[in-house]
N, C-alpha and C positions, 0 to 999 in steps of 0.2 A: 165635729164635722170637718172634713178636709176640703179646703178650697183649692181647686185646681188653678195653677199659675200659668199664665201665658209665657211665651218665650221672652217677651219684654220684661215681665215680672221677674223671671229667673235671672235675666241679665242684670237687673237692678239689685238683686240679692247677692250675686256672686262676690262683689267686693267685700261685703261684710264677712262672708265665709272665708275669703282669702286672708283677711286680717286675723280672724280667729285661728286659722290654720298656722299662720306665721307666728303668732304669739304662742301657740301651743308648742311648736317646734323649738322656739327660743327658750321657753320654760323647761321643756324636756332636757335641753342641753345644759340648763342651769342646775339641774338636779345633781347633787353629789353628797357624799357622806359629810356630816357635820353642819349642814344648813338646816334651819328650822322651817317648818311648813309656813310660818308667818313670813319668813324671808322670801320663800317661794311666791307667796301671795303678793307681797310688796313688789317683787320683781315683775310679776305678771301685770300689776297695775301700771308700773312704769312703762312697760312695753305697749300696753293698750294706749296709754297717753301719747307715746311716741308716734303711733299711727293715727292719732286723732279719733280714737274710739274710747268707749267706756264700758265698764263691766255690765253685762246683762243680768248678772246674778246679785250684785251688791244692792241690798234694799228690797229685792223681790221677796215678798212675804217675810220681811224682816231678816233676810239672809245677811249675815254680817261680813262676808268675805268677797273678794274679787273673783275668786274661782273656787271650785270644789277640789279638795285634795284628800284622797283617801289612802291611808297607809295600811298595808298588810291585811289585818282582820276587819278593817272598816269596809263595809260593803259599797257604799256610794254616798255622795254628797257630804263628804267629810269637811270639817272646818279647819282653817289654818290656826295655828297656835304655836306654842313653844316646844313642840315635839321635834327632837332632832332626828334627822334621817341618818340611817346607818347603813353600812355596806350590807347588801343582801336584801334590804327592804324592797318591796314592790309597791309602786306608788301610782294610783290612778289619778290622772289630771283631767279636769273638765273645764274648758274655757268657753265662755259665752261673751260675745261683744255686741255692742250696739254701734253701728257705723252707718252714717248717711240714712238713718231711720230704719235700718233693717238689722235683724239679729243673725249673727253667725255663731254656731255652737258646734264644738268638736271635742273629742276626748281621746285619751290614749293612756295605756299603762306602760310604765318604764321601770326597769330595775335601777337600784341605786348602786352604781359602781360595779355591778355584776350581781348574779343571784344563783341560787341553788338550781340543780337540774329539775327538781320538783316545781319550783316557782316558774322556771322557764317553760316547763310543760304546761302548767296552768295557763300562762299567757298565750302559748301556741294554740291550745285547745279552744280557749275562748275567742281568739281571733278567727280561727277557722269557723266557729259557730256564727260569728258576726258575718263573715263573708257568705255563709250559707243562707242566713236570714236575709241579707241584702239582695241576694239573687232571687228571692221570692217576692220582693217588693215590686209587683207589677200591677198595672191597672186592673181593677175588678176583684182583686184579692183582698180579703179582710185583713186588717193590720193585726188583729189578735191571732190569726193563723200563723203569722210570721214568727211569733214567739215559739211555736213548736219547732221551727227550724233553728232558731237561735239556741235552743236548749237540747235538741235531740241527741247530739253527740257528747254532751258534757258529762252526764252520769256514767256512761260507759268508759269514760276516761278517769274515773275515780274522784270526780268533783261532785258537788251538790249544786242544785239550782234553788235559789231563793225566790219565791213568788209572793209579792205583797198584795194587799187588798185592792190595789189599783191595777193589777195585772201587769206590773212592770217586772221584767225578768232581769235578775242579777245573778252572776255566778260567783261562787266562793271557792 
């Protein structure tokens, strides 16, 4: 069930979202060839702490990391570890913070030092699908219908859509 928020509720939530967004941008800037996903996760933890926030993911259903880091073939919710990032990888970063009692959550996919034309095309197509889906997020429209917009242009661009049992859409 979706609980409608008042303007006051939304104002109270915005600082958590701003912290999450700032941490995500700083983590994205930290990404470079030669760092491990564990180093990225540790950096994210330090930035969250700097802003007086904590990870919304660490410990949630026993999740062991500060953030989700998915590299190349990993679809979503990847775990930090000793995997070294290399030039041309594409990395999906998902940051969730708890700040002043509210959760801010945001994600972004970035290339490591640059990427192939094919990888850039994948990122462009999926970002366009995201914008199309967001445009459909209006009062009265079922959330499940939005998935059709998120995924409608993806197969025609040579990618596939992965649908899991919870009807969560991921692109590969």
